C-alpha positions, 0 to 999 in steps of 0.5 A: 250112089257111086259110079261103080254101083250104077255100073253094077246095077246096069250090068245086072239089069242087062243080064236079067234082060238077056235071061228074060228074052232067051227064055222059051215062049210060054204056051199062053195065047192072047188075041192080038189087035188084028184078032190073031193069037200069039204067045205072050212073052216079056213081063207077064211070062216072067211074072207067071214064072216067078209066081209058079216058082213061089207056089212050088217052093211053098208046096215043097215046104208043105210036103216036108212039114206033112212028112215030118209030122207023120214021122217020116225018118227021112225028113229032119227038122232042119230041112223042114225049117229051111224049106219053110224059111225059103217059102216065107222069103219067096212069098215076102218078095212076091208081096213086095213086087205086088205092092210096088206094082200097085203103087206104080199103077196108082202113080200112073193113074194119078198123073194129070193129062 
């Protein structure tokens, strides 16, 4: 990797970090160590948001498929195929993230103490 590539990646990471910290807190509450509950932010909120986005993308593709199959004149085959392709790409991305998380977990669990 060249210096330009590294700086580009660092800039993208900082931009994503800023976006993640500027998001409003989710309504998920978990008990803290002292027993009080507070909103969860950070990685879990970003992961939940990503999963919700993939779920809505898949739901939209399914709705378009159903309306096309029922003969809705406002739904064309191109939009159905495009929505289905977007849903497939989003799902593959989630599966890849899951695989990498599992791999990282296994690496951590296999570390000697």
